C-alpha positions as CSV (number, residue, x, y, z in Angstrom):
1,M,7.3,-19.6,-43.1
2,T,4.2,-19.3,-45.3
3,E,3.3,-22.4,-47.3
4,R,3.2,-22.0,-51.1
5,P,-0.2,-22.7,-52.7
6,F,-1.2,-25.9,-54.4
7,S,-0.9,-24.2,-57.8
8,V,2.9,-24.1,-57.4
9,A,3.1,-27.9,-57.2
10,F,0.7,-28.5,-60.0
11,L,2.3,-26.1,-62.4
12,F,5.7,-27.4,-61.6
13,G,4.5,-30.9,-62.5
14,A,2.9,-29.6,-65.7
15,S,6.1,-27.8,-66.6
16,L,8.1,-31.0,-66.3
17,I,5.6,-32.6,-68.8
18,A,6.1,-29.6,-71.1
19,V,9.9,-30.1,-71.0
20,C,9.5,-33.8,-71.8
21,Y,7.3,-32.9,-74.7
22,Y,9.9,-30.3,-76.0
23,V,12.7,-32.9,-75.9
24,G,10.6,-35.6,-77.6
25,F,9.8,-37.8,-74.6
26,V,6.0,-37.5,-75.1
27,R,3.9,-39.3,-77.7
28,L,0.5,-37.9,-78.6
29,P,-2.2,-40.4,-79.6
30,E,-4.7,-40.5,-82.4
31,W,-7.6,-38.5,-81.0
32,T,-10.3,-41.1,-81.0
33,L,-13.3,-40.8,-78.7
34,L,-11.8,-43.4,-76.3
35,N,-8.4,-41.7,-76.2
36,I,-10.0,-38.3,-75.6
37,S,-12.2,-39.7,-72.9
38,L,-9.1,-41.2,-71.1
39,H,-7.4,-37.8,-71.2
40,V,-10.5,-36.1,-69.8
41,L,-10.7,-38.8,-67.1
42,G,-7.1,-37.8,-66.1
43,V,-8.1,-34.2,-65.9
44,L,-11.1,-35.0,-63.7
45,V,-9.0,-37.2,-61.4
46,C,-6.6,-34.2,-60.9
47,I,-9.6,-32.0,-59.9
48,V,-11.0,-34.6,-57.6
49,N,-7.7,-35.1,-55.9
50,Y,-7.3,-31.3,-55.4
51,V,-10.8,-31.0,-53.9
52,N,-10.6,-34.1,-51.7
53,E,-7.0,-34.1,-50.5
54,Y,-5.8,-30.5,-50.6
55,L,-9.1,-28.9,-49.6
56,G,-9.8,-31.8,-47.3
57,F,-13.4,-32.4,-48.4
58,N,-13.2,-36.2,-48.6
59,Q,-9.8,-37.4,-47.8
60,L,-8.9,-41.0,-48.1
61,S,-9.2,-42.4,-44.5
62,Y,-5.9,-44.0,-43.6
63,S,-2.8,-43.4,-41.4
64,K,-3.0,-40.1,-39.6
65,F,-6.3,-39.3,-41.3
66,S,-8.3,-42.4,-40.3
67,K,-11.8,-41.4,-39.5
68,Q,-12.4,-44.5,-37.3
69,V,-10.7,-47.5,-35.9
70,G,-10.3,-50.1,-38.7
71,S,-11.3,-53.8,-38.5
72,L,-8.6,-55.2,-40.8
73,N,-5.0,-55.8,-39.9
74,A,-3.0,-53.0,-41.5
75,R,-0.2,-55.2,-42.8
76,L,-2.7,-57.5,-44.6
77,G,-4.9,-54.6,-45.8
78,W,-2.0,-52.7,-47.4
79,T,-0.6,-55.8,-49.0
80,I,-4.0,-56.5,-50.6
81,T,-4.2,-52.8,-51.7
82,Y,-0.9,-52.9,-53.5
83,A,-1.4,-56.4,-54.9
84,M,-4.6,-55.5,-56.6
85,P,-3.2,-53.2,-59.3
86,A,-0.2,-55.5,-60.0
87,V,-2.4,-58.6,-60.4
88,T,-4.8,-56.6,-62.6
89,Y,-2.1,-55.4,-64.9
90,D,-0.6,-58.9,-65.2
91,I,-3.9,-60.6,-65.9
92,L,-4.8,-58.0,-68.6
93,W,-1.3,-58.4,-70.1
94,F,-1.7,-62.2,-70.2
95,I,-5.3,-62.0,-71.6
96,Y,-4.2,-59.6,-74.3
97,G,-1.6,-62.1,-75.6
98,K,1.5,-61.4,-73.5
99,P,2.9,-58.7,-75.8
100,S,6.7,-59.2,-75.5
101,S,8.6,-56.4,-77.3
102,P,11.2,-54.7,-75.2
103,F,8.8,-51.8,-74.7
104,H,6.1,-54.1,-73.3
105,F,8.6,-55.9,-71.0
106,I,9.9,-52.6,-69.6
107,A,6.3,-51.5,-68.9
108,L,5.5,-54.8,-67.3
109,G,8.7,-55.0,-65.3
110,T,8.7,-51.4,-63.9
111,Y,5.0,-51.6,-63.0
112,N,5.4,-54.9,-61.1
113,A,8.7,-53.8,-59.5
114,H,7.0,-50.8,-58.0
115,F,4.2,-52.7,-56.4
116,I,6.3,-55.7,-55.4
117,K,8.5,-53.2,-53.6
118,R,5.5,-51.6,-51.9
119,I,4.2,-55.1,-50.8
120,L,7.6,-56.0,-49.4
121,E,7.7,-52.7,-47.4
122,C,4.3,-53.5,-46.0
123,L,5.4,-56.9,-44.9
124,F,8.9,-56.1,-43.6
125,V,9.5,-52.4,-43.2
126,H,6.4,-50.4,-42.1
127,K,5.3,-50.3,-38.5
128,Y,1.6,-49.9,-37.9
129,S,-0.1,-48.6,-34.8
130,R,-3.7,-49.3,-35.8
131,N,-5.9,-51.4,-38.1
132,I,-7.0,-50.1,-41.5
133,E,-10.7,-49.7,-42.6
134,V,-11.9,-52.2,-45.1
135,M,-13.4,-49.4,-47.1
136,S,-10.1,-47.7,-47.4
137,V,-8.6,-50.8,-48.8
138,I,-11.4,-51.0,-51.4
139,Q,-11.1,-47.3,-52.3
140,I,-7.3,-47.1,-52.6
141,G,-7.1,-50.5,-54.3
142,A,-9.8,-49.5,-56.8
143,F,-8.0,-46.2,-57.5
144,Y,-4.8,-48.0,-58.3
145,T,-6.6,-50.7,-60.2
146,L,-8.2,-48.1,-62.4
147,G,-4.7,-46.8,-63.0
148,A,-3.5,-50.3,-63.9
149,S,-6.3,-50.6,-66.5
150,V,-5.3,-47.3,-68.1
151,Q,-1.6,-48.2,-68.1
152,H,-2.5,-51.6,-69.7
153,Y,-4.5,-49.9,-72.4
154,W,-1.7,-47.5,-73.5
155,C,1.2,-49.9,-73.0
156,N,-0.3,-53.2,-74.2
157,V,-3.4,-52.4,-76.3
158,Y,-2.7,-49.1,-78.0
159,T,1.0,-49.9,-78.6
160,S,1.7,-52.7,-81.0
161,A,5.0,-54.7,-81.0
162,N,6.4,-52.8,-84.0
163,D,5.4,-49.5,-82.4
164,G,6.9,-50.6,-79.2
165,N,10.2,-51.4,-80.9
166,R,10.2,-47.9,-82.4
167,L,9.6,-46.3,-79.0
168,M,12.8,-48.0,-77.7
169,N,15.1,-46.2,-80.3
170,N,15.7,-43.1,-78.0
171,K,18.5,-44.2,-75.8
172,I,18.7,-41.0,-73.9
173,L,15.0,-41.4,-73.0
174,L,15.7,-44.9,-71.7
175,I,18.5,-43.7,-69.6
176,V,16.6,-40.8,-68.1
177,G,13.5,-42.9,-67.5
178,F,15.4,-45.7,-65.8
179,V,17.5,-43.3,-63.7
180,A,14.3,-41.5,-62.5
181,F,12.5,-44.8,-61.8
182,I,15.3,-46.4,-59.9
183,G,16.3,-43.2,-58.1
184,G,12.7,-42.5,-57.1
185,E,12.1,-46.0,-55.8
186,F,15.2,-45.8,-53.7
187,I,14.3,-42.4,-52.3
188,N,10.9,-43.7,-51.4
189,F,12.2,-46.9,-49.8
190,Y,15.0,-45.0,-47.8
191,H,12.6,-42.6,-46.2
192,H,10.0,-45.3,-45.5
193,A,12.8,-47.1,-43.6
194,L,13.7,-43.9,-41.8
195,L,10.1,-43.4,-40.7
196,A,9.9,-47.0,-39.5
197,S,13.1,-46.4,-37.4
198,L,11.4,-43.5,-35.7
199,R,8.7,-45.8,-34.3
200,P,10.4,-48.2,-31.8
201,K,8.7,-51.6,-31.4
202,G,6.1,-51.5,-28.7
203,S,5.7,-47.7,-28.9
204,A,2.2,-46.4,-28.0
205,P,-0.2,-45.6,-30.9
206,G,-0.1,-41.9,-31.8
207,N,3.4,-41.5,-30.3
208,Y,4.7,-39.3,-33.1
209,V,8.0,-37.4,-33.3
210,V,9.4,-34.8,-35.8
211,P,10.9,-36.9,-38.6
212,S,14.6,-36.1,-39.3
213,G,17.4,-37.4,-41.5
214,G,17.7,-37.7,-45.3
215,L,15.4,-35.3,-47.1
216,F,13.2,-35.0,-44.1
217,D,15.3,-32.0,-43.2
218,L,13.9,-30.3,-46.4
219,L,10.5,-31.9,-46.9
220,V,7.5,-32.9,-44.9
221,C,7.0,-36.0,-47.1
222,P,10.2,-37.0,-48.9
223,H,8.8,-40.5,-49.4
224,Y,6.1,-38.9,-51.5
225,F,8.8,-37.1,-53.4
226,G,10.5,-40.4,-54.2
227,E,7.2,-41.9,-55.3
228,I,6.5,-39.0,-57.6
229,I,10.0,-39.4,-59.2
230,G,9.5,-43.1,-59.6
231,W,6.2,-42.7,-61.4
232,F,7.7,-40.0,-63.5
233,G,10.3,-42.4,-64.7
234,M,7.6,-44.9,-65.6
235,A,5.8,-42.1,-67.6
236,I,9.0,-41.3,-69.5
237,L,9.5,-44.9,-70.4
238,G,5.9,-45.3,-71.4
239,Q,6.0,-42.0,-73.4
240,H,2.2,-41.8,-73.9
241,S,0.7,-38.4,-73.0
242,C,-2.1,-40.0,-70.9
243,L,0.6,-41.7,-68.7
244,Y,2.0,-38.3,-68.0
245,L,-1.4,-37.0,-67.2
246,S,-1.9,-40.0,-64.9
247,W,1.3,-39.0,-63.2
248,L,0.1,-35.4,-62.9
249,S,-3.0,-36.7,-61.1
250,M,-0.6,-38.4,-58.7
251,V,1.2,-35.0,-58.2
252,A,-2.2,-33.5,-57.4
253,Y,-3.0,-36.3,-54.9
254,L,0.3,-36.2,-53.1
255,A,0.6,-32.4,-53.1
256,G,-2.8,-32.3,-51.3
257,R,-1.8,-35.2,-49.0
258,S,1.5,-33.6,-48.1
259,H,-0.3,-30.3,-47.4
260,Q,-2.7,-32.0,-45.0
261,T,0.3,-33.8,-43.4
262,R,2.1,-30.5,-42.8
263,E,-1.1,-29.1,-41.2
264,W,-1.4,-32.1,-39.0
265,Y,2.2,-31.9,-37.8
266,L,1.9,-28.2,-37.1
267,N,-1.2,-28.9,-35.0
268,K,0.1,-32.0,-33.1
269,L,3.8,-31.4,-32.7
270,D,5.5,-28.6,-31.0
271,H,8.4,-26.9,-32.8
272,F,7.7,-28.5,-36.2
273,P,10.0,-26.8,-38.7
274,R,7.8,-24.5,-40.7
275,E,10.6,-23.9,-43.3
276,R,10.2,-27.4,-44.7
277,K,8.5,-27.7,-48.1
278,N,5.8,-30.3,-48.6
279,L,6.7,-32.3,-51.7
280,F,9.3,-30.8,-54.0
281,P,12.6,-29.5,-52.5
282,Y,12.8,-25.7,-52.4
283,I,9.6,-25.4,-54.6
284,Y,6.5,-26.7,-52.8
């Protein structure tokens, strides 16, 4: 079965943002030079992710796509990677005066919950067959840390306590946001656990099998799908347009990564199911 193009995934992501705008889940900012620049940055990150990951010009070098044998223990390296953005966000939140409206606590709690979950998975769930490159830890950690800084600006600097209280008035938005966040995090965790179960302890590096079970029967990367849904829940709860644009850059990144993963499986594994979509069930 022919793979659908990247534009399908990107336009689907954009259409979800359009729906959220239509139902009043998206808040547009005052168009100051800084706010315009942050939106432009989001667009540029989308383009870079398309070029680097989907077209494969400069993929991040980790997991199946490592360019060389790393020198850092993978469990330690990934723990550092996911700790960097959480610590950055917490420090910025503290320095800026610990804003404590319900909106600010929700933003703080969901952001930390996501990365604490990822750290715990690194420590107790994932199984690694090789070390990670130090440069990959720096690159990925820096990318997430940039995202933490942007998230902090919109949630803690741009949004005052009074404004935050007003943003919490839409109960339907809160329900949808929390359901998406919790559901996405669970989907991500469940399929990470499934992947770990496919790699028995002591198995040889590079001993890959066709993943199965759960949404693996529909998707090449259902763990990416879960991550996308979780981040979308955070964008809904945050409501700012730039947070949705940051989410769209994540769609661009994981759409490209899932495409390259599909190509890798087709080249390395016999009888890999070509009918599986990459990222979004039945769509892309």
